[in-house]
C-alpha positions as CSV (number, residue, x, y, z in Angstrom):
1,M,23.2,-81.5,35.7
2,G,22.4,-78.3,37.6
3,R,24.0,-76.7,40.9
4,F,21.9,-75.5,43.8
5,F,22.0,-74.4,47.5
6,V,19.7,-76.4,49.5
7,G,18.8,-74.7,52.7
8,F,17.7,-76.5,56.0
9,A,16.2,-75.7,59.4
10,S,15.3,-72.3,58.4
11,G,14.3,-71.1,62.1
12,K,17.9,-71.7,63.0
13,R,18.8,-70.0,59.7
14,L,17.4,-66.9,61.1
15,A,20.0,-66.6,63.7
16,A,22.9,-66.6,61.2
17,S,23.9,-63.3,62.6
18,A,24.1,-64.4,66.1
19,P,27.5,-63.8,67.7
20,L,30.5,-66.2,66.5
21,A,33.2,-64.1,68.1
22,D,34.8,-66.5,69.9
23,E,35.7,-70.3,69.3
24,A,33.2,-71.8,71.7
25,Q,30.4,-69.9,69.8
26,K,31.7,-71.2,66.6
27,L,31.9,-74.9,68.0
28,A,28.1,-74.4,69.4
29,R,26.9,-73.3,65.9
30,R,28.8,-76.0,63.9
31,D,27.4,-78.7,65.9
32,V,23.7,-77.3,65.2
33,V,24.6,-77.2,61.8
34,R,26.0,-80.7,61.7
35,E,23.1,-82.1,63.6
36,S,20.5,-80.2,61.1
37,R,22.4,-81.1,58.1
38,D,22.5,-85.0,59.0
39,K,18.9,-85.0,59.7
40,A,18.1,-83.5,56.2
41,L,20.4,-85.9,54.5
42,A,18.8,-88.8,56.5
43,A,15.6,-87.9,54.9
44,M,17.0,-88.5,51.3
45,P,18.7,-91.9,51.6
46,D,18.8,-92.5,48.0
47,L,20.6,-89.4,47.3
48,P,24.1,-90.3,46.2
49,E,27.0,-88.8,48.5
50,S,28.8,-87.7,45.0
51,V,26.2,-85.1,44.5
52,I,27.2,-82.9,47.4
53,R,29.5,-80.3,46.4
54,Y,30.1,-78.4,49.6
55,R,29.1,-79.1,53.1
56,Y,29.4,-75.7,55.1
57,D,30.6,-75.6,58.5
58,N,28.7,-72.5,60.0
59,L,25.7,-72.1,57.6
60,F,22.6,-74.2,57.3
61,Y,23.2,-75.0,53.7
62,L,24.7,-77.7,51.2
63,S,25.6,-77.3,47.6
64,V,24.7,-79.9,45.3
65,A,25.1,-80.7,41.7
66,V,22.0,-83.0,40.7
67,T,19.9,-84.2,37.8
68,P,16.1,-83.0,37.5
69,E,15.1,-86.5,39.1
70,Q,17.4,-85.8,42.1
71,L,16.4,-82.2,42.5
72,A,12.7,-83.5,42.6
73,V,13.9,-85.5,45.8
74,I,15.5,-82.7,47.3
75,L,12.4,-80.5,46.8
76,A,10.3,-83.3,48.5
77,N,12.2,-83.4,51.6
78,P,10.4,-81.8,54.5
79,E,13.7,-81.0,56.0
80,V,14.5,-78.8,53.1
81,D,13.0,-75.3,53.1
82,A,15.0,-73.5,50.6
83,V,16.4,-74.4,47.3
84,E,18.0,-71.8,44.9
85,P,20.4,-72.0,41.9
86,V,24.2,-71.7,42.2
87,G,24.9,-68.9,39.9
88,V,28.4,-67.9,38.1
89,M,30.6,-64.8,39.1
90,Q,33.5,-63.5,37.3
91,A,36.7,-61.2,38.2
92,D,35.4,-57.7,37.8
93,M,50.4,-47.9,43.2
94,R,52.2,-44.7,44.0
95,Q,49.2,-42.5,42.9
96,G,46.5,-44.9,44.8
97,L,48.1,-44.5,47.9
98,P,48.4,-40.9,48.7
99,L,44.5,-40.3,47.2
100,I,43.2,-42.4,49.7
101,G,45.3,-41.0,52.7
102,A,47.2,-44.1,53.3
103,T,50.8,-42.9,53.1
104,L,51.3,-41.8,56.7
105,P,48.9,-44.3,58.6
106,R,50.6,-47.4,56.8
107,S,53.8,-46.3,58.5
108,Q,52.6,-46.1,62.0
109,Y,49.9,-49.1,62.0
110,D,50.9,-51.2,59.0
111,G,48.4,-54.1,59.6
112,T,50.5,-56.1,62.1
113,G,48.6,-58.4,64.2
114,L,45.9,-59.2,61.9
115,S,45.2,-61.1,58.4
116,I,43.4,-60.4,55.2
117,A,41.6,-63.1,53.3
118,V,41.8,-62.7,49.8
119,C,39.0,-64.9,48.0
120,D,39.9,-64.5,44.5
121,T,41.9,-66.6,41.7
122,G,44.6,-67.6,44.3
123,I,47.8,-65.9,45.4
124,N,51.3,-66.3,43.9
125,Y,53.0,-66.8,47.1
126,L,56.4,-67.4,45.3
127,N,56.3,-63.7,44.4
128,P,59.0,-61.8,46.4
129,Y,56.5,-59.3,47.7
130,L,54.3,-62.1,48.8
131,G,56.5,-64.4,51.0
132,G,58.8,-65.6,48.0
133,A,58.7,-69.3,49.3
134,A,56.6,-72.3,49.3
135,F,53.0,-72.5,50.7
136,P,52.4,-71.5,53.5
137,N,55.2,-68.9,54.1
138,A,55.8,-66.1,56.4
139,K,53.2,-63.7,54.3
140,V,50.6,-66.0,52.9
141,I,50.1,-68.0,56.1
142,G,47.4,-70.2,55.1
143,G,44.4,-70.8,52.7
144,Y,42.7,-73.2,50.5
145,D,41.5,-73.8,46.8
146,V,37.8,-74.2,47.3
147,G,36.9,-73.9,43.6
148,E,38.9,-77.2,42.8
149,Q,39.0,-78.4,46.4
150,K,42.9,-78.7,46.5
151,A,45.1,-77.7,49.3
152,D,47.3,-75.5,47.2
153,P,45.7,-71.9,46.4
154,M,48.5,-71.1,43.6
155,D,47.3,-68.1,41.5
156,G,47.4,-69.1,37.6
157,N,45.3,-66.1,36.5
158,G,47.0,-62.9,38.2
159,H,43.7,-61.4,39.4
160,G,44.1,-62.5,42.8
161,T,47.9,-61.8,43.1
162,A,47.4,-58.4,41.9
163,C,44.6,-57.8,44.6
164,A,46.9,-59.3,47.4
165,G,49.7,-57.0,46.5
166,I,47.4,-53.7,46.7
167,A,45.9,-54.9,49.9
168,A,49.1,-56.2,51.8
169,G,52.2,-56.8,49.7
170,D,55.3,-56.2,51.5
171,V,56.9,-52.7,51.4
172,G,58.9,-52.3,48.3
173,N,60.5,-49.2,46.1
174,S,60.8,-51.0,42.9
175,V,59.7,-49.4,39.6
176,D,56.4,-47.9,40.6
177,Y,55.5,-50.3,43.5
178,V,55.6,-49.2,47.1
179,G,54.1,-52.1,48.9
180,G,50.4,-52.7,49.8
181,V,48.0,-50.6,51.9
182,A,48.8,-52.9,54.9
183,P,52.1,-54.1,54.2
184,G,52.5,-55.7,57.8
185,A,49.1,-57.8,57.5
186,K,49.3,-61.5,57.0
187,L,47.3,-62.9,54.1
188,Y,45.2,-66.1,53.4
189,A,44.7,-67.2,49.9
190,L,41.2,-68.6,49.1
191,K,41.1,-69.6,45.6
192,I,37.5,-69.5,44.2
193,T,37.7,-70.2,40.5
194,Y,36.9,-73.6,39.3
195,D,39.9,-73.9,37.1
196,A,43.4,-73.5,37.3
197,T,43.7,-70.0,35.2
198,G,40.2,-68.9,34.6
199,K,38.2,-65.8,36.1
200,Y,34.9,-67.4,36.7
201,C,33.6,-69.0,39.9
202,N,30.5,-70.9,41.0
203,E,28.7,-69.1,44.1
204,D,28.7,-72.1,46.0
205,A,32.6,-71.7,45.9
206,Y,32.2,-68.2,47.0
207,V,30.3,-69.1,50.2
208,A,32.6,-71.9,51.0
209,A,35.6,-69.3,51.1
210,W,33.7,-67.2,53.3
211,D,32.7,-70.2,55.5
212,W,36.2,-71.2,55.5
213,C,37.6,-68.1,56.8
214,V,35.0,-68.1,59.8
215,T,35.9,-71.6,60.7
216,H,39.7,-70.9,60.1
217,Q,39.8,-67.2,61.5
218,N,42.2,-67.8,64.6
219,D,44.2,-70.4,63.2
220,N,47.0,-67.9,63.8
221,A,45.9,-66.3,67.0
222,S,48.6,-63.6,66.7
223,A,47.0,-62.7,63.1
224,P,43.3,-63.6,63.3
225,I,41.4,-63.0,60.1
226,K,39.7,-59.7,60.5
227,I,39.3,-58.6,56.7
228,I,38.1,-60.4,53.7
229,S,38.7,-58.7,50.2
230,T,36.6,-60.3,47.2
231,S,36.6,-58.9,43.7
232,F,34.2,-61.0,41.9
233,S,30.6,-60.5,41.3
234,G,27.6,-61.4,39.1
235,G,23.8,-60.4,38.3
236,K,22.0,-57.2,38.6
237,Y,20.1,-56.1,41.6
238,D,18.2,-52.8,42.1
239,G,18.5,-53.0,46.0
240,V,19.5,-55.2,48.8
241,C,19.5,-59.0,47.3
242,D,19.5,-60.9,50.9
243,S,16.2,-62.4,50.0
244,A,17.6,-63.6,46.4
245,K,20.7,-64.7,47.6
246,T,20.0,-66.4,50.9
247,A,23.0,-68.4,51.1
248,I,25.5,-65.8,50.2
249,A,23.6,-63.6,52.5
250,N,23.8,-66.2,55.4
251,A,27.6,-66.7,54.8
252,A,28.0,-62.9,54.9
253,A,26.0,-62.6,58.3
254,A,28.1,-65.2,59.8
255,A,31.6,-63.8,58.8
256,K,30.3,-60.4,59.9
257,A,29.0,-62.1,63.2
258,A,32.4,-63.2,63.6
259,G,34.0,-59.9,63.5
260,I,35.3,-59.9,60.0
261,T,34.7,-57.1,58.0
262,L,33.9,-57.9,54.2
263,F,34.7,-55.8,51.1
264,N,33.6,-56.5,47.7
265,S,33.9,-54.8,44.3
266,A,30.9,-52.8,43.1
267,G,31.3,-54.2,39.9
268,N,32.4,-52.9,36.6
269,S,29.2,-52.5,34.4
270,G,28.4,-49.0,34.5
271,Y,25.1,-49.3,36.0
272,C,23.5,-46.2,37.3
273,N,21.4,-47.8,40.2
274,A,22.2,-51.4,40.5
275,L,24.9,-53.8,42.0
276,P,25.8,-57.3,41.4
277,S,25.8,-60.1,43.9
278,P,27.4,-60.0,46.5
279,A,27.9,-56.2,46.6
280,C,24.2,-55.9,47.0
281,I,24.3,-58.1,50.4
282,S,23.4,-56.0,53.3
283,S,26.5,-57.4,55.6
284,V,28.9,-56.6,52.8
285,I,30.7,-53.2,52.0
286,A,30.4,-52.6,48.3
287,V,33.5,-50.7,46.9
288,G,33.5,-48.3,43.9
289,S,36.3,-46.7,42.1
290,V,37.7,-43.3,41.4
291,Y,40.6,-42.3,39.3
292,D,43.7,-41.4,41.3
293,A,45.3,-39.5,38.5
294,A,44.6,-37.5,35.2
295,V,46.1,-40.0,32.7
296,G,44.1,-38.5,29.5
297,T,41.3,-40.3,27.8
298,Y,40.2,-43.7,29.0
299,L,37.7,-46.1,27.1
300,P,36.2,-48.6,29.5
301,C,33.7,-51.1,28.6
302,V,30.3,-50.6,29.8
303,S,26.9,-52.7,30.0
304,A,24.3,-52.1,27.5
305,D,22.1,-51.3,30.5
306,S,24.5,-48.3,31.6
307,C,22.8,-44.9,31.4
308,V,26.2,-43.1,30.5
309,E,27.0,-42.0,27.1
310,K,28.3,-45.0,25.0
311,T,29.5,-46.0,22.0
312,A,29.0,-49.7,20.2
313,S,32.3,-51.7,19.9
314,S,32.9,-55.4,19.1
315,S,36.1,-54.9,21.1
316,C,34.0,-55.0,24.2
317,D,32.5,-58.3,25.7
318,T,29.7,-55.9,26.9
319,G,29.3,-54.5,23.3
320,Y,29.9,-50.8,24.4
321,Y,32.6,-48.6,25.5
322,A,32.3,-45.0,27.5
323,T,34.6,-42.1,26.9
324,D,36.2,-40.6,30.0
325,V,38.3,-37.9,30.3
326,T,40.3,-38.9,33.5
327,Q,41.0,-36.6,36.7
328,V,41.6,-37.1,40.2
329,D,38.7,-38.3,42.3
330,K,36.5,-38.6,39.3
331,V,34.3,-41.8,39.4
332,P,34.9,-43.7,36.1
333,S,31.8,-44.6,34.0
334,Y,32.3,-48.3,34.4
335,S,32.0,-48.3,38.3
336,N,28.5,-49.3,39.3
337,A,26.4,-46.7,40.9
338,S,23.8,-47.3,43.8
339,P,22.8,-46.1,47.0
340,L,24.2,-49.3,48.5
341,V,27.8,-48.5,47.5
342,G,29.5,-47.8,50.7
343,L,32.9,-46.5,49.8
344,L,35.3,-45.4,47.2
345,A,38.8,-46.0,46.7
346,S,41.6,-45.5,44.1
347,A,41.5,-48.1,41.3
348,N,42.9,-47.4,37.6
349,M,46.1,-48.5,36.4
350,A,47.6,-49.7,39.6
351,F,51.0,-50.8,39.4
352,T,50.8,-54.2,41.5
353,L,52.2,-57.9,41.6
354,G,52.0,-60.4,38.9
355,I,52.4,-64.2,38.5
356,G,54.9,-66.8,37.0
357,S,58.1,-65.1,36.0
358,N,56.4,-61.7,36.3
359,T,57.0,-59.8,39.4
360,W,55.0,-56.9,38.3
361,N,51.3,-56.4,37.1
362,P,51.6,-52.7,35.7
363,N,48.2,-52.0,34.7
364,F,45.6,-53.3,36.9
365,G,42.2,-51.7,37.7
366,G,38.7,-51.5,37.8
367,T,36.7,-51.8,41.1
368,S,38.6,-55.1,41.3
369,A,41.5,-52.9,42.4
370,A,39.5,-50.6,44.5
371,C,38.2,-53.4,46.9
372,P,41.9,-54.5,48.0
373,Y,42.7,-50.8,48.5
374,A,39.8,-50.5,50.9
375,A,40.5,-53.9,52.3
376,G,44.1,-52.7,53.2
377,A,42.7,-49.5,54.6
378,G,40.2,-51.5,56.8
379,A,43.3,-53.6,58.1
380,V,45.2,-50.3,58.9
381,L,42.3,-48.9,60.6
382,Q,41.9,-52.2,62.8
383,A,45.5,-52.1,63.6
384,A,45.0,-48.5,64.7
385,A,42.2,-49.2,66.9
386,K,43.8,-52.2,68.5
387,A,47.3,-50.1,69.5
388,R,45.1,-47.2,70.5
389,T,42.1,-48.6,72.4
390,G,43.2,-52.2,72.8
391,S,40.2,-53.6,71.2
392,W,39.2,-54.4,67.7
393,L,36.6,-52.5,65.9
394,T,33.3,-54.2,64.9
395,P,32.6,-54.4,61.2
396,D,30.1,-51.7,61.5
397,Q,32.6,-49.6,63.2
398,V,35.1,-50.3,60.4
399,F,32.4,-49.1,57.9
400,S,31.5,-46.0,60.0
401,K,34.8,-44.6,60.5
402,L,35.9,-45.1,56.8
403,S,32.7,-43.7,55.5
404,T,32.1,-40.6,57.8
405,T,35.8,-39.4,57.5
406,G,35.8,-40.1,53.7
407,T,36.0,-37.1,51.1
408,T,32.6,-36.9,49.4
409,V,32.7,-37.4,45.5
410,L,29.7,-36.9,43.3
411,D,29.1,-39.3,40.8
412,P,27.6,-37.7,37.7
413,K,26.1,-40.8,36.2
414,S,23.8,-41.2,39.0
415,N,24.0,-37.8,40.9
416,L,24.8,-40.0,44.2
417,S,27.7,-38.7,46.5
418,K,29.9,-41.4,48.2
419,P,32.9,-41.0,50.6
420,R,36.3,-41.8,49.0
421,I,38.4,-43.1,51.9
422,D,40.8,-40.9,53.5
423,L,42.5,-43.4,55.9
424,Q,44.5,-40.8,57.7
425,A,41.2,-39.1,59.0
426,A,39.7,-42.3,59.8
427,V,42.7,-43.3,61.9
428,A,42.7,-39.8,63.6
429,A,39.0,-40.1,64.5
430,T,40.1,-43.7,66.3
431,T,40.4,-41.8,69.7
432,P,43.1,-43.6,72.2
433,V,41.2,-44.8,75.4
434,P,42.7,-43.2,78.5
435,S,45.5,-45.6,79.8
436,T,43.4,-46.4,82.9
437,G,42.9,-49.9,84.6
438,Y,41.1,-51.3,87.8
439,L,42.2,-52.9,91.0
440,Q,40.6,-55.8,93.0
441,V,41.7,-56.5,96.4
442,T,40.5,-59.8,98.0
443,I,41.2,-60.1,101.8
444,A,41.2,-63.9,102.4
445,T,39.4,-65.5,105.4
446,P,39.5,-65.7,108.5
447,A,39.0,-61.9,108.4
448,P,37.7,-59.3,110.8
449,T,34.1,-59.7,111.6
450,G,31.5,-57.2,110.4
451,G,33.6,-56.0,107.3
452,A,36.1,-54.3,109.5
453,G,38.9,-55.4,107.3
454,V,39.1,-52.9,104.6
455,W,41.5,-51.6,102.1
456,R,42.0,-48.3,100.1
457,V,44.3,-47.1,97.0
458,D,46.2,-44.1,97.4
459,G,44.6,-43.0,100.6
460,G,41.0,-43.0,99.2
461,T,37.9,-44.5,100.3
462,W,38.0,-47.5,102.3
463,R,36.7,-50.4,100.2
464,A,35.5,-54.1,101.2
465,S,37.2,-57.2,100.0
466,Q,36.5,-57.8,96.2
467,N,35.5,-54.3,95.6
468,V,36.9,-52.9,92.3
469,A,38.4,-49.6,92.1
470,G,38.2,-48.1,88.6
471,G,39.6,-45.2,86.7
472,L,43.0,-45.7,88.1
473,T,46.0,-44.4,85.7
474,A,48.0,-47.0,84.5
475,G,51.2,-47.3,86.7
476,S,52.0,-47.7,90.4
477,H,49.6,-47.1,93.2
478,S,50.0,-47.6,97.1
479,V,47.4,-49.8,98.8
480,D,46.9,-49.8,102.6
481,F,44.7,-51.6,105.1
482,K,42.8,-50.5,108.2
483,P,44.1,-51.7,111.6
484,V,41.7,-53.8,113.3
485,A,42.1,-54.5,117.1
486,G,43.2,-58.1,117.8
487,W,44.5,-58.6,113.9
488,T,47.9,-58.0,112.5
489,T,47.5,-55.7,109.5
490,P,48.5,-56.6,106.0
491,V,51.5,-54.6,105.0
492,S,51.0,-51.7,103.0
493,R,52.3,-52.3,99.3
494,T,52.7,-50.5,95.9
495,V,50.8,-52.2,93.1
496,V,51.2,-51.5,89.6
497,V,47.9,-51.1,87.8
498,A,48.0,-52.5,83.9
499,A,46.0,-50.4,81.2
500,N,42.5,-51.7,80.2
501,Q,42.6,-54.8,82.6
502,T,41.8,-55.6,86.1
503,T,44.8,-55.9,88.4
504,S,44.5,-58.3,91.4
505,L,45.6,-58.4,94.7
506,S,45.3,-61.0,97.5
507,T,46.1,-60.7,101.2
508,G,44.8,-61.4,104.7
509,Y,44.9,-60.2,108.2
510,G,46.4,-62.4,110.8
511,L,45.0,-63.5,114.1
512,S,46.7,-61.7,117.0
513,G,47.3,-63.7,120.4
514,T,46.8,-67.4,121.1
515,N,45.2,-68.0,117.8
516,F,48.1,-66.5,115.8
517,L,50.2,-68.7,113.5
518,P,53.5,-69.1,115.5
519,L,55.7,-67.8,113.0
520,D,58.5,-67.2,115.4
521,I,58.1,-68.9,118.6
522,P,60.4,-67.7,121.4
523,A,63.3,-70.2,122.1
524,A,62.7,-69.3,125.8
525,V,59.5,-71.6,125.4
526,P,60.0,-75.0,127.0
527,A,60.5,-77.6,124.2
528,N,57.9,-80.1,125.7
529,T,55.2,-77.8,124.8
530,H,56.0,-77.9,121.1
531,G,56.2,-81.0,118.7
532,I,59.3,-79.3,117.2
533,N,61.2,-76.4,118.4
534,E,64.4,-76.5,116.4
535,N,66.9,-73.9,116.4
536,F,69.8,-75.8,114.8
537,A,72.3,-75.1,117.8
538,G,74.9,-77.8,117.0
539,T,73.6,-81.0,115.3
540,L,71.1,-82.6,113.1
541,D,70.1,-85.3,115.8
542,N,66.4,-84.4,115.5
543,W,66.3,-84.7,111.8
544,T,66.9,-87.5,109.1
545,Q,68.9,-86.3,105.9
546,Q,66.5,-87.8,103.3
547,Q,68.6,-86.3,100.4
548,G,71.7,-84.3,100.2
549,S,74.6,-83.7,102.5
550,W,73.3,-81.3,105.1
551,S,75.4,-79.6,107.6
552,V,74.9,-77.1,110.7
553,A,76.8,-73.9,111.6
554,D,76.0,-70.6,112.8
555,G,72.3,-71.7,113.9
556,M,71.2,-72.8,110.7
557,A,71.0,-76.0,108.7
558,S,72.3,-75.7,105.1
559,V,72.5,-78.1,102.0
560,T,74.1,-77.0,98.7
561,A,73.3,-78.8,95.4
562,D,76.2,-81.0,94.6
563,G,76.0,-80.5,90.8
564,S,75.9,-84.1,90.2
565,Q,72.0,-84.4,90.2
566,T,69.6,-82.2,88.7
567,A,65.8,-82.0,89.0
568,T,66.3,-83.4,92.7
569,W,64.5,-82.6,95.9
570,Y,67.2,-82.3,98.8
571,S,65.3,-82.4,102.0
572,L,65.1,-83.1,105.8
573,S,62.4,-85.0,107.9
574,S,61.8,-84.3,111.5
575,N,62.2,-87.3,113.8
576,G,59.9,-85.6,116.2
577,G,56.6,-87.8,115.5
578,I,53.6,-87.7,113.4
579,Y,50.9,-85.1,113.5
580,G,47.6,-84.2,112.5
581,D,46.3,-81.0,113.8
582,F,48.9,-78.4,114.3
583,T,50.6,-75.1,113.4
584,C,54.1,-75.3,111.9
585,S,56.7,-72.9,110.6
586,A,60.1,-72.9,109.1
587,T,62.5,-69.8,108.2
588,L,64.2,-70.5,105.0
589,R,66.8,-68.6,102.7
590,R,67.8,-69.6,99.1
591,S,70.8,-68.1,97.3
592,N,70.7,-68.3,93.5
593,A,68.3,-70.3,91.7
594,A,65.5,-67.6,91.2
595,N,62.9,-70.0,89.9
596,S,63.6,-73.1,91.9
597,T,61.4,-74.1,94.9
598,N,62.0,-73.9,98.7
599,A,59.5,-75.8,100.8
600,L,57.9,-76.6,104.0
601,I,56.5,-80.2,104.2
602,V,53.8,-81.4,106.6
603,R,51.6,-84.5,107.2
604,G,54.6,-86.2,105.1
605,T,55.7,-89.8,104.8
606,P,59.3,-89.5,103.2
607,Q,60.0,-93.0,102.5
608,P,60.2,-94.5,100.2
609,L,61.7,-91.6,98.3
610,N,61.2,-91.3,94.5
611,T,64.8,-92.7,93.7
612,A,63.9,-93.4,90.2
613,G,62.7,-90.1,89.7
614,N,63.5,-86.5,91.5
615,S,63.7,-88.1,95.2
616,S,60.4,-86.4,96.2
617,W,58.4,-87.8,99.6
618,F,56.0,-90.3,99.0
619,Y,53.2,-88.3,100.8
620,G,52.9,-84.9,102.0
621,Y,51.4,-81.5,101.9
622,V,54.3,-79.0,100.2
623,F,54.1,-75.3,100.7
624,G,56.7,-73.7,98.5
625,Y,58.0,-70.5,97.2
626,T,60.8,-69.1,94.7
627,N,63.0,-66.1,94.9
628,S,61.2,-64.8,91.9
629,G,58.3,-64.0,94.1
630,S,55.5,-66.8,93.6
631,F,54.2,-69.5,95.9
632,A,52.3,-72.8,95.2
633,V,50.7,-75.7,97.5
634,F,50.4,-79.2,96.3
635,V,49.8,-82.7,97.8
636,L,52.0,-85.7,97.2
637,R,50.5,-89.1,97.1
638,D,52.7,-92.0,95.9
639,W,55.1,-89.4,94.4
640,Y,52.3,-88.2,92.3
641,L,51.1,-84.3,92.9
642,T,47.8,-82.4,92.7
643,M,48.1,-78.8,92.6
644,L,45.9,-77.1,95.6
645,Q,47.3,-73.8,94.6
646,N,49.0,-73.2,91.3
647,W,52.0,-70.8,91.2
648,T,51.0,-67.3,92.3
649,A,52.7,-64.0,92.6
650,S,52.9,-62.6,96.2
651,D,54.5,-59.6,97.4
652,A,54.9,-61.2,100.9
653,I,57.9,-62.9,99.5
654,I,61.4,-61.4,100.4
655,A,63.6,-62.3,97.2
656,N,67.2,-63.7,98.3
657,D,66.5,-63.4,102.0
658,W,64.9,-65.0,104.9
659,N,61.2,-66.1,104.5
660,T,59.0,-67.6,107.1
661,L,56.5,-70.2,105.7
662,A,53.5,-71.1,108.3
663,I,50.9,-73.8,108.0
664,K,47.9,-74.4,110.2
665,A,46.2,-77.9,109.7
666,V,43.1,-78.6,111.6
667,G,41.2,-81.5,110.1
668,S,40.5,-80.8,106.4
669,S,41.2,-77.2,106.9
670,L,44.5,-75.8,105.9
671,T,46.0,-72.0,106.1
672,F,49.1,-71.0,104.4
673,S,51.0,-67.8,105.4
674,I,54.3,-66.2,104.4
675,N,56.1,-63.6,106.5
676,G,52.8,-63.3,108.5
677,T,50.5,-62.6,105.5
678,Q,48.1,-65.3,104.8
679,V,48.0,-66.3,101.2
680,L,45.8,-69.2,100.9
681,A,42.8,-70.8,103.1
682,T,41.5,-74.0,101.7
683,T,40.3,-77.6,102.4
684,D,41.6,-81.0,101.4
685,T,41.1,-84.6,102.9
686,S,43.9,-86.2,101.2
687,L,46.3,-86.7,104.0
688,G,45.3,-86.7,107.7
689,A,48.7,-86.8,109.5
690,G,52.4,-87.3,108.9
691,Q,55.9,-85.9,109.5
692,A,57.3,-82.2,109.0
693,G,60.2,-81.5,106.9
694,V,62.0,-78.9,104.9
695,A,63.0,-79.1,101.2
696,M,64.6,-77.6,98.2
697,Y,64.3,-78.4,94.6
698,T,67.3,-78.0,92.3
699,G,67.4,-77.8,88.8
700,T,70.0,-75.1,88.7
701,G,71.9,-75.2,91.8
702,G,72.0,-72.9,94.8
703,T,72.1,-73.4,98.6
704,L,69.2,-73.6,101.0
705,D,69.5,-72.3,104.6
706,V,67.1,-73.2,107.5
707,K,67.5,-71.3,110.8
708,R,64.1,-72.2,112.6
709,V,61.7,-74.9,112.5
710,T,58.8,-74.9,115.0
711,L,55.6,-77.3,115.2
712,M,52.9,-76.9,118.0
713,P,50.2,-79.7,118.2
714,I,46.8,-78.6,118.7
715,P,45.3,-80.7,121.4
716,G,44.0,-84.0,120.1
717,G,45.9,-83.6,116.9
718,A,48.6,-86.2,117.3
719,V,47.8,-89.5,115.4
720,S,49.4,-92.8,114.5
721,A,51.6,-93.4,111.3
722,A,48.8,-96.0,110.3
723,Q,46.3,-93.5,110.2
724,T,48.6,-91.2,107.8
725,A,48.7,-94.2,105.2
726,A,45.1,-94.6,105.7
727,T,44.3,-91.3,104.3
728,A,46.5,-91.4,101.3
729,G,44.4,-92.0,98.0
730,T,45.2,-92.1,94.2
731,V,45.8,-89.2,91.7
732,A,46.5,-89.0,88.0
733,A,48.9,-86.0,87.6
734,P,52.5,-87.1,87.9
735,L,55.1,-84.9,89.7
736,G,57.0,-83.2,87.2
737,D,60.3,-80.9,87.0
738,E,60.6,-78.0,89.5
739,A,57.4,-79.2,91.3
740,G,55.4,-80.1,88.5
741,S,55.3,-76.4,87.3
742,G,58.7,-75.2,85.7
743,R,60.1,-74.5,89.1
């Protein structure tokens, strides 16, 4: 029985590095992978399902364990274009942190806001510095045992736990452990070994772990996977090995395309011009090691292929050991050398975390330790970039900053110089982006013709509607509008521009003269020219109290929530007739209840009220605002609502004071204004005519005062009640609490 990677859809596989930065791109990739895989499997109907070891979500590969006869079937499949053997890999603090310049940066940017995936022998999540609780916990927030295909990634070997402790263990000050390089980062545990306690894994599990990280990158949106640390390797390659290890190369490319930086140990064989897989993959950062202290003479095992001076010994699995006189920043004889090595980091005799009843692992080393040191540094650098610039770095940028700011160290066995990480210098090179933002102002229609309606910020250049002003210092800016004859000018205002974002403002010019919405029709105008001209002088004879106990005093109608009912609409409806085309306004004031709705209703049918629910009208357009400074427009039909404008902030609203709402309705054309500022112009054919009314929604109490309601019919606009009902349709969204929006 042999294990093989089976590749299909080679043309699509060439696009393995296509962007996978967002979930839509990932879903699209998975759909294509699934379709191509199903097509390849359909061409082999006699191949048992049981031979498939891994189906990869984002890669055009399968992993199988097959007999020679079954392999012949696969090779004969025209949908299959690549078959390669699955190889076997093996697992290759106080001094370490200062050497890589991590002490200060980790105290400022500790990795909070991202996760590191440790693909290794698992993680002992019960260790007090790794969450200290059942999986998943506050530190190890997810993962999977891909090696044995089990849900629990507990570490029975210790190698992965030691790596996790170096990369992101919680801050400590016990014995010789002070915490990981990025103690604020979260961890994902991907166990890749094929048994509970061993140190070996198959390459297809390695690939499955990286593929899992891409699929589950954003499981926790507040801590996405941005770093992968893997300290396993196998084989020997003199150069880039993408063509020899295509499945692994594709998995690495997919992770990089998702914005994940991959760190892998360079290996401990002492090669002078070669690396194992996957350190030799082009999308992977190979990490070699340096001594972080002078600890006397050290005798590391090295391969027979190493060029270093070595001594034969049966105590080494490799058959040889080298003799190193240790010193700070010296490359150990065992650390593989190659032009492909990207970074060097602290390694030998690291004091880190252990498994079982052992909290500590006091002597962990090799490039297996250097890799999580580098991964933790990458996490701190990413956290610094996000805080300083508002954006994540790409994997190439992570490598560039760590490598160009590192301290150059010469490896005498290869005569190659490589950068040892200096995290403090890398963070310092992450220059903060100036705290600036953008402002876009939209002038709603109708607007002055010929583009005469314009705006400017801080007295600068006049700008047309929807033009964007850039380079504005984050903070407050003044916006004013150019006066235009025959139009009311929008009120000048102060706008707070957010850093690294586009702040939007919507407003509008109002028509002056006969076309202007009658926001304040003089009381002297004869009543017979208006459908409604109510000053609430003494009675409510012209109104029906639909819900609540309304009263009249001091020239206004008022209603107060009685406390016995919550989530209720208190409303008045006019007795003045049914209107289709009109201009209508109401002046309202609400005390308390900052987030509850106060509304003008038109083209409405009050009865039957929703007595089983919140006493809303049966039909109607509802134009509401809140004292918290937002407005919304929705249409009621059969007590159900459809939002025409969801809750939107408007500085036209005067909190806890009088506000005049106005609606102009002509056929399907609807225009909405607050205190003379147009906030919405839209079309809707749901309701053709109906009554007018005012209302407040109460979930938290308060009092609504109404001091003026006017409605001026537009000639030909009055229609019958029968027409109102005829225009009503059906909708799907139910009317919820606070006008269906939490208000």
